[in-house]
C-alpha positions in Angstrom: 0.0 0.0 0.0 1.5 3.4 -0.9 2.6 5.5 2.0 0.1 8.3 1.2 -2.8 5.9 1.3 -2.2 4.5 4.8 -2.9 7.8 6.7 -5.9 8.4 4.4 -7.3 5.0 5.1 -6.8 5.4 8.9 -8.5 8.7 8.9 -11.4 7.3 6.9 -11.8 4.4 9.4 -11.6 6.8 12.3 -14.1 9.1 10.7 -16.6 6.3 10.1 -16.3 5.1 13.7 -16.9 8.6 15.0 -19.8 9.2 12.7 -21.5 6.0 13.7 -21.0 6.7 17.4 -22.3 10.3 17.0 -25.4 9.1 15.1 -26.3 7.0 18.1 -25.7 9.8 20.7 -28.0 12.4 19.1 -30.9 12.1 21.6 -32.6 9.1 20.2 -35.5 9.3 22.7 -36.5 12.7 21.5 -36.1 11.7 17.8 -38.3 8.7 18.4 -41.0 10.7 20.1 -40.9 13.3 17.4 -41.3 10.7 14.7 -44.2 9.1 16.4 -45.9 12.4 17.0 -45.4 13.4 13.3 -46.8 10.0 12.2 -49.7 10.4 14.5 -50.5 13.8 13.2 -49.8 13.2 9.5 -51.4 9.8 9.2 -54.2 10.4 11.7 -53.2 7.4 13.9 -55.6 6.5 16.7 -54.3 5.5 20.1 -54.2 1.7 19.3 -52.3 2.4 16.1 -50.0 4.8 17.8 -49.1 2.2 20.5 -48.5 -0.5 17.9 -46.4 1.9 15.7 -44.4 2.9 18.8 -43.7 -0.8 19.6 -42.7 -1.5 16.0 -40.3 1.5 15.9 -38.8 0.6 19.3 -38.1 -3.0 18.1 -36.5 -1.6 14.9 -34.4 0.7 17.0 -33.1 -2.2 19.2 -32.2 -4.2 16.1 -30.4 -1.2 14.5 -28.5 -0.5 17.7 -27.3 -4.2 17.8 -26.0 -3.9 14.3 -24.2 -0.7 15.0 -22.6 -2.3 18.1 -21.5 -5.3 16.1 -20.1 -3.1 13.3 -18.3 -0.9 15.9 -16.5 -3.9 17.3 -15.4 -4.9 13.8 -14.2 -1.4 13.1 -12.2 -1.3 16.3 -10.7 -4.7 15.5 -9.6 -3.4 12.1 -8.2 -0.3 13.7 -6.2 -2.3 16.2 -4.8 -4.6 13.5 -3.9 -1.6 11.3 -2.2 0.2 14.2 -0.2 -2.9 15.0 0.8 -3.4 11.4 1.9 0.3 11.2 3.9 0.0 14.4 5.8 -2.8 12.8 6.7 -0.6 9.8 7.1 2.9 11.2 9.7 4.3 13.6 8.4 5.4 17.0 8.8 9.0 15.9 6.7 8.4 12.7 4.1 6.5 14.7 3.9 9.4 17.1 3.4 11.8 14.3 0.7 9.6 12.7 -1.2 9.3 16.0 -1.0 13.0 16.6 -2.4 13.6 13.1 -5.2 11.1 13.8 -6.1 12.9 17.1 -6.2 16.2 15.2 -8.5 14.8 12.6 -10.7 13.3 15.3 -10.9 16.6 17.2 -11.7 18.4 13.9 -14.5 16.0 13.1 -16.0 15.8 16.6 -19.1 17.9 17.1 -18.6 21.1 19.2 -20.3 21.0 22.6 -22.8 23.8 23.1 
């Protein structure tokens, strides 16, 4: 793999991991309530339908969260393997520079707290 591609690949993997984690942290309870309220209003759901729709969406949410958790584990495993492989090739100084660059990219891509 060309030297320029390695940092780009690491940054991409890191970005995907951060994006996945961030998507899960964005107040899912409020989003779920808003979706159910919108559906109730726009579709004219009665209370029975609303309860059933809420159950269906909660079940879907749990399944999606399980998939994200599994994928997060796979991504972490890939990151650990990549880091180990890079440590075997790079000098400690080069590895330090790469890790510093990855931290900078992570901080740049992290959402700002209000």
